C-alpha positions as CSV (number, residue, x, y, z in Angstrom):
1,M,0.3,0.0,0.1
2,R,1.4,3.3,-1.1
3,K,0.6,7.1,-0.9
4,N,-1.4,6.9,-4.1
5,H,-3.8,4.1,-2.6
6,I,-4.4,6.1,0.8
7,N,-4.9,9.1,-1.6
8,S,-7.7,7.2,-3.7
9,T,-9.2,5.9,-0.3
10,I,-9.3,9.6,1.1
11,S,-11.1,10.4,-2.7
12,I,-13.6,7.4,-2.0
13,I,-14.3,8.8,1.4
14,A,-15.2,12.1,0.3
15,I,-17.2,11.0,-2.5
16,S,-19.4,8.5,-0.5
17,I,-20.1,11.5,2.2
18,L,-21.2,14.0,0.0
19,A,-23.3,11.0,-2.0
20,Y,-24.8,10.3,1.6
21,L,-25.5,14.0,2.3
22,S,-27.0,14.7,-1.0
23,Y,-29.2,11.9,-0.1
24,T,-30.0,13.4,3.5
25,I,-31.1,16.7,1.4
26,W,-33.2,14.7,-1.2
27,T,-35.1,12.7,1.5
28,G,-35.6,15.4,4.1
29,W,-33.3,18.0,4.9
30,S,-35.6,20.2,6.7
31,E,-36.6,17.6,9.1
32,T,-33.0,16.6,10.0
33,L,-31.6,20.0,10.5
34,N,-34.7,20.7,12.6
35,A,-34.2,17.4,14.6
36,I,-30.4,18.4,15.2
37,V,-31.3,21.7,16.5
38,R,-33.8,20.3,18.5
39,L,-31.2,17.5,20.0
40,G,-28.7,20.6,20.5
41,F,-25.0,20.6,20.6
42,G,-24.6,18.4,24.1
43,G,-27.1,15.8,22.7
44,I,-24.7,15.6,19.6
45,V,-21.5,15.4,21.6
46,V,-23.3,12.8,23.8
47,V,-24.4,10.7,21.0
48,L,-20.6,10.9,19.2
49,L,-19.2,9.9,22.7
50,L,-21.2,6.7,23.0
51,S,-20.0,6.1,19.2
52,L,-16.2,6.7,20.4
53,F,-17.2,4.1,23.4
54,N,-18.1,1.9,20.8
55,Y,-15.2,2.0,18.6
56,G,-12.8,2.0,21.9
57,L,-14.2,-1.2,23.3
58,R,-14.2,-2.8,20.0
59,F,-10.5,-1.8,19.6
60,V,-10.1,-3.7,23.5
61,R,-11.5,-6.6,21.9
62,W,-9.5,-6.5,18.8
63,H,-6.0,-6.0,20.7
64,W,-7.1,-9.0,23.0
65,Y,-7.6,-11.3,20.2
66,L,-4.1,-10.0,18.8
67,S,-2.5,-11.3,22.1
68,S,-3.5,-14.8,20.8
69,T,-0.7,-14.7,17.8
70,E,3.3,-14.1,18.1
71,V,2.8,-10.4,17.3
72,Q,6.2,-8.5,18.2
73,G,6.8,-4.6,18.9
74,L,3.5,-3.6,18.4
75,S,2.6,-1.0,20.8
76,I,-1.1,-0.3,21.8
77,A,-0.7,3.4,20.2
78,R,0.3,2.0,16.8
79,S,-2.2,-1.0,17.1
80,L,-5.0,1.7,17.9
81,R,-3.9,3.8,15.0
82,Y,-4.2,0.6,12.5
83,Y,-7.4,-0.3,14.0
84,V,-9.1,3.0,13.6
85,A,-7.7,3.2,9.9
86,G,-9.6,0.4,9.2
87,F,-12.9,2.2,9.8
88,A,-11.9,4.5,6.3
89,F,-13.1,1.2,4.3
90,T,-16.1,0.3,6.4
91,T,-18.2,1.4,3.5
92,T,-16.9,-1.6,1.7
93,P,-19.0,-4.5,1.3
94,G,-19.2,-6.9,4.4
95,K,-16.4,-4.4,5.7
96,A,-14.3,-6.5,4.0
97,G,-11.8,-3.3,3.2
98,E,-11.1,-3.2,7.2
99,M,-8.7,-6.2,6.3
100,V,-6.3,-3.9,5.4
101,R,-5.3,-4.0,9.0
102,S,-3.5,-7.5,8.0
103,V,-1.0,-5.3,5.5
104,F,0.2,-3.1,8.6
105,L,0.4,-6.3,11.0
106,K,2.0,-8.2,8.2
107,R,5.3,-6.3,9.5
108,Y,4.7,-7.0,13.4
109,N,5.2,-11.0,12.6
110,V,1.3,-11.5,12.0
111,P,0.7,-14.1,9.4
112,Y,-2.3,-12.8,7.0
113,A,-4.3,-15.8,8.1
114,Q,-3.9,-15.4,11.6
115,S,-4.9,-11.6,11.0
116,L,-7.7,-12.5,8.9
117,S,-9.1,-15.1,11.2
118,I,-9.1,-12.3,13.7
119,F,-11.0,-10.4,11.4
120,F,-13.4,-13.1,11.0
121,V,-14.2,-14.0,14.6
122,E,-14.6,-9.8,15.0
123,R,-17.5,-10.0,12.5
124,L,-18.8,-13.0,13.8
125,S,-18.8,-11.7,17.2
126,D,-20.4,-8.4,16.0
127,L,-23.1,-10.6,14.1
128,L,-24.2,-12.5,17.4
129,S,-24.2,-9.1,19.3
130,V,-26.3,-7.3,17.1
131,L,-28.8,-10.1,17.1
132,I,-28.8,-10.7,21.0
133,L,-29.5,-7.1,20.9
134,G,-32.2,-7.0,18.3
135,A,-34.3,-9.6,20.0
136,L,-35.4,-6.8,22.6
137,I,-37.6,-5.7,19.6
138,L,-39.3,-8.5,20.1
139,L,-40.7,-7.5,23.4
140,H,-42.8,-4.7,21.5
141,F,-43.4,-6.6,18.1
142,K,-44.6,-10.0,19.7
143,D,-45.9,-11.2,17.0
144,Y,-43.1,-11.7,14.9
145,Q,-41.0,-13.5,17.7
146,R,-41.2,-16.8,15.0
147,W,-38.6,-15.2,12.9
148,L,-36.2,-15.0,15.0
149,I,-36.1,-19.0,15.3
150,I,-33.8,-19.1,11.7
151,P,-31.1,-16.4,12.7
152,V,-30.9,-18.2,16.3
153,V,-31.1,-21.5,15.0
154,G,-28.2,-20.7,12.1
155,A,-26.2,-19.1,14.6
156,I,-25.8,-21.9,16.9
157,V,-25.5,-24.4,14.1
158,L,-22.6,-22.1,12.5
159,L,-20.9,-21.6,16.4
160,A,-21.2,-25.7,16.5
161,V,-19.4,-26.2,13.3
162,L,-16.8,-23.6,13.5
163,K,-15.8,-24.9,17.2
164,H,-15.2,-28.5,16.0
165,E,-11.8,-28.6,14.6
166,P,-12.0,-32.3,13.5
167,L,-15.2,-31.9,11.6
168,I,-13.5,-28.5,10.2
169,K,-10.4,-30.8,8.8
170,R,-12.7,-33.6,7.5
171,L,-14.7,-31.1,5.2
172,E,-11.3,-29.7,4.2
173,Q,-9.9,-33.4,2.9
174,F,-13.3,-33.9,1.6
175,F,-13.5,-30.7,-0.8
176,M,-9.8,-30.3,-1.3
177,R,-9.4,-33.5,-3.5
178,G,-7.6,-32.8,-6.5
179,D,-5.5,-29.8,-7.6
180,H,-7.6,-27.7,-9.3
181,P,-6.4,-23.9,-9.3
182,R,-9.8,-22.6,-8.3
183,L,-9.2,-24.7,-4.8
184,K,-7.0,-22.3,-4.3
185,H,-9.4,-19.7,-2.6
186,L,-11.3,-22.8,-1.0
187,R,-7.8,-23.5,0.9
188,H,-7.5,-20.1,2.2
189,L,-11.0,-20.4,3.5
190,F,-10.2,-23.5,5.5
191,D,-7.2,-21.8,6.7
192,L,-8.9,-19.2,7.9
193,L,-11.4,-21.1,9.6
194,L,-9.0,-23.4,11.5
195,H,-6.8,-20.3,12.5
196,S,-9.9,-19.3,13.9
197,H,-10.4,-22.1,16.1
198,T,-8.3,-20.7,19.1
199,L,-10.5,-17.4,19.2
200,L,-13.7,-19.6,19.4
201,K,-12.9,-21.2,22.5
202,Y,-14.9,-20.2,25.6
203,R,-12.6,-17.3,27.0
204,F,-12.3,-15.5,23.8
205,L,-15.6,-16.2,22.3
206,Y,-17.8,-15.2,25.2
207,G,-15.6,-12.3,26.7
208,G,-15.4,-10.8,22.9
209,L,-19.3,-11.4,23.0
210,L,-19.9,-9.7,26.0
211,L,-17.7,-7.0,24.7
212,G,-19.8,-6.7,21.7
213,V,-23.1,-6.5,23.0
214,I,-22.0,-3.7,25.7
215,A,-20.1,-2.0,22.5
216,W,-23.1,-1.9,20.3
217,G,-25.3,-1.5,23.2
218,A,-23.8,1.8,23.6
219,E,-24.9,2.8,19.9
220,G,-28.3,1.6,20.6
221,L,-28.4,3.6,23.7
222,G,-27.0,6.8,21.2
223,F,-30.1,6.1,18.9
224,Y,-32.3,6.0,22.2
225,Y,-31.1,9.6,23.1
226,V,-31.3,10.7,19.6
227,L,-35.1,9.7,19.4
228,Q,-35.7,11.2,23.0
229,G,-34.2,14.6,21.7
230,I,-35.9,14.9,19.0
231,G,-39.6,14.3,20.8
232,V,-40.0,10.7,20.1
233,N,-40.8,8.8,23.3
234,T,-39.8,5.2,22.3
235,P,-38.8,2.8,25.4
236,L,-35.0,2.2,25.9
237,A,-35.3,-1.6,24.9
238,L,-37.4,-0.9,21.6
239,A,-34.8,1.9,20.7
240,V,-32.2,-0.4,21.0
241,G,-33.7,-3.5,19.5
242,I,-34.5,-1.2,16.2
243,Y,-31.0,-0.1,16.1
244,S,-29.6,-3.3,16.0
245,M,-32.1,-5.5,14.0
246,S,-31.7,-2.8,11.3
247,L,-27.8,-3.4,11.4
248,V,-28.9,-7.3,10.8
249,I,-30.7,-6.7,7.8
250,G,-28.3,-4.3,6.3
251,A,-25.8,-6.8,6.9
252,L,-27.9,-9.7,5.2
253,S,-28.8,-7.1,2.4
254,F,-25.2,-7.2,1.3
255,L,-24.9,-3.7,0.5
256,P,-21.5,-1.8,1.5
257,A,-22.2,-1.0,5.1
258,G,-25.6,-1.7,4.7
259,L,-26.5,1.3,3.0
260,G,-29.9,1.6,1.8
261,G,-30.9,-1.6,3.7
262,T,-30.0,-0.5,7.3
263,E,-32.0,3.1,6.7
264,A,-35.3,1.6,5.2
265,A,-35.1,-1.0,8.0
266,M,-34.9,1.6,10.6
267,L,-37.7,3.7,8.9
268,I,-40.0,1.0,8.2
269,L,-39.4,-0.2,12.3
270,L,-39.8,3.4,13.7
271,S,-42.9,4.2,11.7
272,A,-44.5,0.5,12.9
273,S,-43.6,1.8,16.4
274,G,-45.5,4.9,16.1
275,A,-43.0,7.9,15.0
276,A,-44.2,10.0,12.6
277,H,-42.4,9.8,9.4
278,E,-40.5,13.2,9.2
279,D,-39.3,12.1,12.8
280,A,-38.0,8.7,11.7
281,V,-36.2,10.2,8.6
282,A,-34.4,12.7,10.8
283,A,-33.8,9.7,13.7
284,T,-32.6,7.2,11.2
285,L,-30.1,10.0,9.3
286,I,-28.5,11.4,12.6
287,C,-28.1,7.9,13.9
288,R,-26.0,7.1,10.7
289,L,-24.4,10.2,10.6
290,A,-23.0,9.7,14.4
291,T,-22.1,6.2,13.8
292,L,-21.1,4.8,10.2
293,W,-19.9,7.8,8.6
294,F,-18.5,9.2,11.8
295,A,-16.2,6.1,11.9
296,V,-15.5,6.7,8.5
297,I,-14.5,10.0,8.6
298,I,-12.4,9.3,11.9
299,G,-10.6,6.3,9.9
300,G,-9.6,8.6,7.1
301,F,-8.1,11.0,9.3
302,A,-6.2,7.6,10.9
303,M,-5.0,7.1,7.4
304,I,-4.0,10.5,6.5
305,G,-1.8,10.4,9.9
306,L,0.1,7.3,9.1
307,K,3.6,8.2,8.6
308,L,5.2,7.0,5.0
309,H,8.8,7.8,5.9
310,D,11.1,5.0,5.4
311,E,10.8,3.6,9.0
312,E,7.1,3.9,8.7
313,T,6.6,2.9,5.4
314,L,3.8,0.6,4.8
315,P,3.7,-2.9,3.4
316,T,2.8,-3.0,-0.6
317,V,-0.5,-5.1,-1.4
C-alpha cells in the first residue's frame, strides 16, 4: 500500500460522504436540520461520545485477540491507529476493506491467516452481539417472535461447526481433493477457519461476545438518546432493538455497510412503533451520520496520519 492508494481511499470517502449528504438533502433535509437543532450541541456530543465508546471497546477486543498471535513490537498506540484506520474502509461490502489491518500487521510478525481469522471472529462476534440486542425488539413486536428462530438456529449451528476442529479438517479433506486452481481460494477459507479455532474457545468467544454486546448497546443507547432528543418517546429496549435489528437487516442486504437496507429497516420499524415519518427520517439520518459516517471520517484521518517515511513505510499490496 502506497501513498496513491491512501489518496484514492480518501477520495472515495469524500465521494461517499457527499453522496450520502445529497441523499439526506433529497429525503428530508429540513426535518433533519430541525431535529439536530432540537437535539442541541450537547446532545450531539453525547451521541458521538457513545459512538467513540463503541469503537474503543471493539478495539480492546481486537487487541485482546491479537494477544493470541506472536505479534512483535506493536505498541498499543500503533495498534489503535491501525485499527481506527480500518474504519476508512467500513463502506466496503461486508466491511471487507477493514482487512487492510492485516497488511499493517504483517510487518509485526502476524501472518495473514492469523490476522484474517481475527477479522472473521470479530465480524462473527459483532453479528451475534447485534442479534442478541435485536431480540429486544420482540418485547414490542411479539407477533414476529417466530422470525427469530431462523437466525438463532443458524447462529447455533454455525458456532457448533466452527468450534469442531476435526469436522473442519474432514470437510477440508473432502473438498480439497485434486489440485484444480479454483481450489486455491477454498484452501484459504479452510486455513482461516482453522486459525479461527483458537479465538472460538470459551474465554475469547464469550468474552468477545460480552464486549460486543456492551459496545453495540452503547450505540443503541445513542439512538435512543436521539429519539428522545427530537421528541420520539420510544422505550429504551425498543430503541436498542430497532437499531440493532436494522444493522442485521442491513448486513443481510450484502450492500456496502448496509447502505439503504439499514436506513429502510430503521424507517419501517420506527414508523411501525408509532413515530411520525418525518421524525423517523430525521432520527435515522442523524444516527447513521453519528455512527457509520463518524467512523469513516475518523478512519480517514487515521489513514492520513500514518507516516510514510522509510521507517514507517506500509507494506506493499
